[in-house]
C-alpha positions, -999 to +999 in steps of 0.1 A: +117-030-170+144-018-195+124+000-222+141+028-239+110+046-251+078+050-232+044+060-245+028+092-232+004+070-212+033+051-197+051+083-188+020+096-170+019+063-151+056+064-142+050+099-128+020+087-107+042+059-094+071+082-085+046+105-067+031+076-048+066+063-037+075+098-026+043+100-005+051+066+010+084+079+022+067+110+036+041+088+054+069+068+069+086+099+082+053+111+097+048+078+114+083+079+129+080+115+140+046+113+155+040+077+166+073+065+181+055+038+201+052+019+168+090+017+165+097+011+202+105-026+198+123-023+165+161-028+166+185-006+146+191-034+122+153-040+117+148-002+113+175-001+086+158-030+068+124-012+071+138+020+056+151-001+027+117-018+024+100+017+023+126+029-003+118-001-025+080+002-021+060-010-051+090-016-073+072-047-087+048-022-105+078-016-129+080-054-136+069-069-169+041-087-150+026-055-138+037-024-157+017-025-189-015-037-173-013-011-145-005+018-169-035+008-191-058+004-161-049+037-145-040+059-175-054+042-206-088+046-223-093+011-236-110-011-209-117-042-228-123-076-211-088-088-222-072-058-205-094-063-174-081-098-172-046-086-177-050-061-149-064-087-126-034-109-132-011-080-126-029-072-094-026-108-083+011-107-090+014-075-070-005-088-040+015-121-040+048-103-042+043-074-018+036-084+018+025-049+027-009-058+012-034-076+035-043-100+007-008-114+010-017-126+045-049-145+036-045-182+040-070-202+019-068-239+029-079-270+009-112-271+027-122-237+012-117-219+045-100-185+046-081-171+075-063-138+080-029-141+095-013-115+117+007-090+096+043-086+109+051-051+122+074-041+093+048-049+067+020-034+088+039-001+089+044-002+052+007-010+047-003+021+068+022+042+048+006+029+016-029+038+028-017+072+043+001+082+011-033+090-005-041+114+024-008+131+017-017+133-020-050+149-011-034+173+014-055+160+043-036+138+067-067+125+084-084+114+051-070+079+058-098+075+083-125+083+058-109+059+033-107+031+060-144+037+069-154+032+033-133+000+028-131-016+062-158-042+055-137-054+024-104-054+042-098-088+058-074-086+088-068-108+118-083-095+150-048-085+163-039-067+131-073-050+129-070-038+165-035-022+158-048-007+125-078+009+142-056+021+171-031+039+149-060+053+128-075+069+159-042+083+168-037+097+133-072+112+134-066+128+168-032+142+158-041+155+124-077+166+128-090+188+100-124+203+092-136+177+068 
């Protein structure tokens, strides 16, 4: 996106994105500092790539396919059906271009069957960082568990990925208990 001038709404959205991306990096550092077992089988080369992946988190939200629809959806006042459709297309683009979303790993075959594939570790870590970033924003590192409880029936994961997710969430809850 190479606009020279942004509307006030777009400036607000850009600041939201910058804050989110900052929180992703903080979540990644927290994972590394507190849950080294997640990184035990990652080579130095893979870790370097993962750091780059975290640094580039959600850059597609600045793309022409996503930016305007997202800024209107999150910061605008007009919620017409046309804009709703525009946001849905932007969201579809985002999910199809960002493997840290569980939707990226859903296989829909020609028979109408849907299957969740295992999420590779590097994208799993980024997904947890994405979810955890909202806890950082709220100032409650264990909030991720409340969020997951609210959405877990809508999140489609393979059994293996779900098991790893729930294991790390228990560890986060135990490590960062707060009086909720």
